[in-house]
C-alpha angles and dihedrals in degrees: 000000000000094000092047092049091045093053091047093050091045091053092050093048094046092049093049091044094052092048094048093044091048093050093047092047091050091051093050093044091050089059091044092050090056091050094047092048091050092050091044091053093046096045097030097238117194110257092237092065099050097074092044091054090050091050092051090049090056090058090052092050094050092075089063099035098051098063096044091041091054092047094051093041092056093045093049094045094048090041089061092045092050092043092052090045091239094130091047090053092047092050091047089055091057103269112149132218090262090067087063099039099043098067092043091049091049092051092044091054092051093047092044090052092051090045091050091054090044098049097038101039118005102040095053090048091048091049092050091048091047092052092048091046092049092052091048090048092052092050093045091049093050093048097042116124116275116251119222119249095018133103113242127197125205136197131354133274103017099031128202121214122201132189125190125179094200133027119193124212092254090055097260112149121221132196092016114175120202125162129167128201122202125189147085116292109252094016121112090220113092140124135220119218122198122193131213089189127009135173120212117196112225113212111202119204113261119259117255115224104233093206091061093056107098097222091049096052114114114251092237091061091049092051092059095041127104096197111118094222092051093046089050090053090051092052089048092055092047092049094059098074091040089052088052092054094046095049094047095052093044091050093069098063090032091061094057109125135198118239096264100036121112121250091248096047094109099042094091091051090052091050091049092051092049092051092048089048095048094045092049089052090049092050091047091051090052092049091052091049092052094043093243092120121045111252090228090065091055118167096314091106091063091061090052094047094049093046091053091046093050092047090051090053092046098045099037096085091055093045091048091050092051092047092051090048092052092047091052091050090053 
């Protein structure tokens, strides 16, 4: 019976995890698509690079979506099983707690392994490629051929705007209008200058070295570095798969429901624990960067704090019930 129950629980958890992860990823990508399209319109990115930038952004978001998606997937799956009394029936038939923890632990190990490869190898490479592609897109957009009948802006800071009525095949511009006014606003003294021939310097944005960006640095270089910021980034990447394991195993007792509780009663607690967990890790990363926290401590303390907090939330109802029972007996 244990193997049958384990396969059933695993199927329910995997289904809920895939749905939650997919929805969260779509929400984040929708926001990213808007940002990429805004930058593409402002910097005139080539259309061929827009989809590639969106795809690289999805790889960067997966390191955040996978842990919270697994947490919510387990809570939602077990919430339905508790709400429909399926777990109560299985336990009454002799199934032990290992029948519930084993499939979740198996899935958590697989997801943590994928997340380790993603955060340590794939995500830095995707970030470096996205930075390089973004720089190339900016330069390609600035140097793209001028279209006739449209205003075209160049450079950053002091921008130059050009309008040409006709554009020949060899790039020669026709019916170009350029007029410059010089004077003090509000003063009647000004002059108008017209040009027969004029040269406008186009200042392209400087290239950003992808290797220098902290999130794009290879993990091997971070491991041999003594810089506090780079060591903090290394601890952050290592903490992601550990966070996934901790959240998945805590989600099983966290999803336990009382007989009259709704199936979504524990979702808000799971979301709260994830936000506390993620913010503690972010604060710990900042402390390591600033030297406030010893680098040897790393972010291991965040896993301990969140585990104790989750256990307190899980065990508090039982402790409160026992305390009330003892008070009544006295």
